[in-house]
C-alpha positions in Angstrom: 11.5 -18.3 -31.4 9.0 -15.7 -30.7 8.3 -16.6 -27.5 11.9 -17.1 -26.7 12.4 -13.5 -27.8 9.7 -12.2 -25.4 11.2 -14.3 -22.8 14.6 -12.5 -23.4 12.9 -8.8 -23.3 11.2 -9.8 -20.1 14.3 -10.8 -18.6 16.4 -7.6 -19.8 13.7 -5.2 -18.8 13.4 -7.2 -15.0 17.2 -6.9 -15.0 17.1 -3.0 -15.9 14.9 -2.5 -13.2 16.7 -4.3 -10.3 19.7 -2.4 -11.5 18.1 1.1 -11.8 16.4 0.8 -8.5 19.8 -0.4 -6.7 21.0 2.9 -8.0 18.4 4.7 -6.8 18.4 3.3 -3.1 20.0 5.5 -0.7 23.7 5.0 0.6 25.3 5.9 4.2 26.4 9.4 4.4 27.3 8.7 8.4 27.5 5.9 10.6 27.3 3.3 12.7 26.8 5.6 15.5 26.2 3.9 18.7 23.6 5.3 21.0 24.8 5.0 24.4 21.1 5.0 26.1 20.4 1.7 24.0 23.6 0.6 22.7 21.6 1.0 19.5 23.3 1.6 15.9 22.4 4.3 14.0 23.1 5.8 10.2 22.4 8.6 8.1 21.9 8.1 4.8 22.2 10.4 1.8 19.1 12.4 0.6 16.2 10.0 -0.9 12.6 9.1 -0.9 10.8 7.3 2.3 10.9 3.8 0.2 14.5 3.5 -0.9 15.6 4.8 2.4 13.9 1.8 4.2 15.2 -0.4 1.3 18.5 0.6 2.5 17.8 0.6 6.2 16.8 -3.6 5.3 19.5 -4.0 3.6 22.3 -3.0 6.8 19.8 -5.2 9.0 17.5 -2.6 10.3 14.9 -0.2 9.4 14.3 3.4 9.6 14.1 4.5 12.9 11.4 3.9 15.4 11.3 6.8 18.6 10.6 5.0 21.7 11.0 8.0 23.9 12.2 11.3 24.5 15.6 10.4 25.2 15.7 8.7 21.8 14.1 11.5 20.2 16.1 13.9 21.1 19.4 12.1 20.6 18.7 11.2 16.5 17.6 15.0 16.6 20.8 16.2 18.0 22.7 13.7 16.2 21.7 14.1 12.7 19.6 16.8 12.1 22.4 19.4 11.5 24.7 16.8 10.6 28.0 18.5 8.5 26.7 21.8 9.4 23.6 21.6 7.2 19.9 21.6 8.2 18.1 18.1 7.4 14.7 17.0 7.8 14.9 13.4 9.1 12.6 10.5 8.0 11.8 8.1 10.6 10.0 4.4 10.3 6.7 5.9 11.3 4.2 5.8 8.4 0.5 5.2 8.0 -0.5 2.0 5.7 -3.5 3.4 4.4 -4.6 7.2 3.7 -5.7 8.6 6.7 -5.2 5.5 8.5 -3.2 5.3 12.0 0.7 5.3 11.9 2.4 2.2 12.5 5.9 1.8 13.1 7.5 0.2 10.0 9.8 -1.8 12.4 6.5 -3.7 13.9 7.2 -2.5 17.1 4.0 -1.2 19.2 3.1 2.5 18.5 3.3 4.5 21.9 5.7 7.7 21.9 4.7 10.4 19.4 6.4 13.8 19.0 4.1 15.8 16.6 4.6 19.4 15.9 1.3 21.4 16.9 -1.3 21.0 14.1 0.7 17.5 12.9 -0.5 15.2 11.4 -2.7 17.4 8.9 -2.0 15.3 5.8 -2.2 18.6 4.2 -1.8 16.9 0.4 -3.7 14.3 0.9 -0.9 11.9 0.7 1.2 12.7 3.8 1.5 8.9 5.5 5.4 9.6 6.4 6.8 11.2 9.8 10.0 13.4 9.6 11.6 15.6 12.2 11.0 19.6 11.8 14.2 20.3 10.1 16.5 22.9 12.1 16.1 25.3 9.4 12.0 25.4 10.3 12.3 25.1 13.9 16.0 25.3 15.5 14.5 23.9 18.8 11.6 22.1 18.2 12.6 18.3 17.6 8.9 17.6 16.6 7.7 15.8 13.8 5.3 16.6 10.8 3.6 14.5 8.5 5.2 14.6 4.8 4.6 12.9 1.3 7.1 10.0 0.4 8.1 11.6 -3.1 10.6 14.1 -2.2 14.1 15.0 -1.3 13.9 18.1 0.2 11.6 19.7 2.7 9.9 23.6 1.9 13.1 25.3 3.4 15.6 23.6 0.9 16.4 21.1 3.9 17.1 17.8 2.4 15.9 14.7 3.5 17.6 12.0 4.6 16.3 8.7 6.5 17.9 7.4 10.0 18.4 4.0 10.2 18.4 2.1 13.7 19.9 -1.5 14.0 19.3 -3.4 16.9 22.5 -5.5 17.5 21.8 -9.5 17.8 22.7 -10.6 21.5 26.4 -12.2 20.7 27.0 -15.7 21.8 28.9 -14.5 25.0 26.0 -12.3 26.3 23.4 -15.5 25.4 25.8 -17.9 27.3 26.4 -15.7 30.4 22.1 -15.3 30.0 22.2 -18.9 30.3 24.0 -19.6 32.9 22.6 -17.0 35.3 18.9 -18.5 34.4 20.3 -22.1 35.3 22.2 -21.2 38.4 18.5 -19.2 39.7 17.0 -22.6 39.3 19.6 -24.9 40.9 19.4 -22.3 43.7 15.9 -22.1 44.1 16.0 -25.9 43.9 18.5 -26.4 46.2 16.6 -23.6 49.2 13.2 -25.8 48.2 15.3 -29.0 49.2 16.6 -27.7 52.0 13.3 -26.1 53.7 12.1 -29.7 53.5 15.2 -31.4 54.8 14.6 -28.9 57.8 11.2 -29.7 58.7 
């Protein structure tokens, strides 16, 4: 009986933790918004810590945003940093796995493009392992990044910090079929051209 009480207590505690975690998870503030340059869907989340924001991103089928080039960098900043007329700091998916280690994308994409503000990343508080956009309230034109500690929902100028989610759409069945047809047509043409050239010889 004692063992059963312990088990019931543990099950209740785990369930409570899961409910609490889900209640803390960020929710969608805006989106999906399609980026015309790459066709990906983006969401702006309610203000929250980095980890709950990433958890919500994965539940939407994506991750916190991976910035691949200046065009995407500027589009994300222009689209979300002043959403609703409020200056907003934006979490990206760029983070360190260990203090002072290299930054990597949570999506698993290979790091390449970076857009740090001068002097960043500086790991000022010792655990600033997460990259975010400098908010317009701090610098209205920079569109640069800085490193930030994760357990905060406000920047120093009181700009709320929001996750930006990027979801890469799955290829449609039609697109896959068309790709297969194009590939098959290419192979058939190559074989016919080779056979014809041999016949002429």
